[in-house]
N, C-alpha and C positions, 0 to 999 in steps of 0.2 A: 584484220580481225581484232576485236578488243582483247585486252589482257584478261586473264581469268585469275581470281584469287582463290586458293584452296584453303579451307578452314579444316584443321585436323579435328577429327572426332576422337576424343580421348576417353577410353573406357576405364571405369573404376579409379579415376584420379580427380576427385572433386576439387582439390586445391590447385590444380594446374589451370592457368588461364587459357582461354581459347587463343589460338594464334592464327594468323593468316600469312600467306606467302604469295608474292606477286609472281605470276607465271606467264609465259607466252604460249598461245595456242599454235602448235605446229600444223595440225590439220584437224578437221572435224567431219563428222558425218551425222546422220539422224540418230545413230546409236550412241555417240560419244565423242570424246576428244583425245588427242595426244597432246600433252602439255610438256613444255620445256622449262627447266629451271636450272640456274647456275648451282653447282654443288654447294657453294657457300651459303646459299639461301634456299636450299631444297626443303620441301616439306618432309616431315618425319612421318612417312606413311608406308604401310605395308600392303602387300597384295591382299585383297579381300576386305579392306577397311572401307567404311563409309566416309565420303568426302562431301562437304558443302562447297558448291562452286558459286562464285559471285562474279557476274560480269561487270566490267568497268563501266558499261553503259547502263545496265538495268539495276543499279543498286536501289534499294537494299534487299531485293529478293535473292534467295539462295536456291539453286537447283540441287537435287540430291543425286549423288553418283557413287560408284564403287570402283576402287582401284583394281584393275584386272591384271596389269603387268607393269614391271619397272625395267628400265634399261640404262645402264651407265655408259656414257660415251667417253672416249679418250680425252676430249677437250674440256673435262670437268663439268659436263652437263649431265643431267638426269632427265630421261623421258619417262612419263607416266601415262599409261593407257587407261583411260577412264570410261566406264560405261555409264551413260546418263540414264538414271532410273525415273526421275520425274523433274519437271520444270520448277516445281515448288512443293513444299511439304509443310506440315504442321506438327509442332511438338505437342504431345499429349502424354497422359499417364493412363496405364491400364491395370486392371486387376481381374482375377477370376470372378465370375458372377457368383460362384459358390465355392466354398472351401473344398479342395480335393486333396487326396493323399500327398501329391507332389508339393503342395503348399501348406505349411504348418499353420500359417496365419494369413489373414487377408492383408496384403500390402500392395501399394501401387508401384508399378515399374515404369521407367521412362520408355517412350515409344515415339515413332514418327508415323504419321498417317498421310496418305496422298491418294489422289484419284488420277486416272488416265482418261483422256478424252474418249468419248463414245463407249465407255464401259460403265455398267451399273454398279459394280462393286468397287470398294476402296481397297487399298493395299496398306498393310501395316508392317512396320519393321520393329521387332521386339528383341530383347536380350535373348541370346541363344539358349536353347534347352529349358525354357521356362514354360512353354505352352505346347499344345498339340492340336492338330486339325480336329475340328468339331468342338473345341473348347468354347464356352460362352464367356464373353468379357464385358466389363463395364469400362467404357472409354470416357475419361474426364478431360474436357477441353480446358484451355487456359482460363476461360471466363468462369469456370467452376461447373458449367453444365455437363450433364452426363448422358450417354446413350448406350444402349445394349447392342452387342454385335456378336457374330459367330465366326470363328476362323474356319474357312471352308476348304482351303487348299494350301499346303506348304509349297512355295515356289523355290526357295533357296534357303540353305542353312549353312552357316560357317561357324567357326569357333567363337565369333564375336556376336553375330546377329542371326535372326531367322526372319524371312520375308514371307508373309501370308497374303492370300486373298481374304478379305474380310467383308461379311455381309451384315447390314443393319438388321436388327430385330425390333419389331414394334411391341 
């Protein structure tokens, strides 16, 4: 198996550079990986955080995953159980389509958007507690283009992020 590099997603620390850590895949399945890292080079990750995975073979693409469990072994190794969410994702910015009481001004929030094969809807990962199901959004792509969407269902919410099913609106 190829080595996997995990890139920490650091929330609310814009001055901190992205870092990557070389890791070894202990085992994998269709749902995720168990990665092994020496404690001296272990990623600074907590359960529930988003992680970008980059295969040593398929660079420069990053897969999106979530750390689900951590285990420290007596031989100075750390195992991380990672659930694979998507083979690839796109960084976008989102804002509410209309100003609502929860948002005092219209501002864009960082988000990740991805699709799953054979599904008509997209998925979007947003900062936690910023949006609700049925909210209408404007999604701004890296090229500056915008599209409208509606959050249809909350899939998961942690203290760090919320994951929704998102449907395009014409």
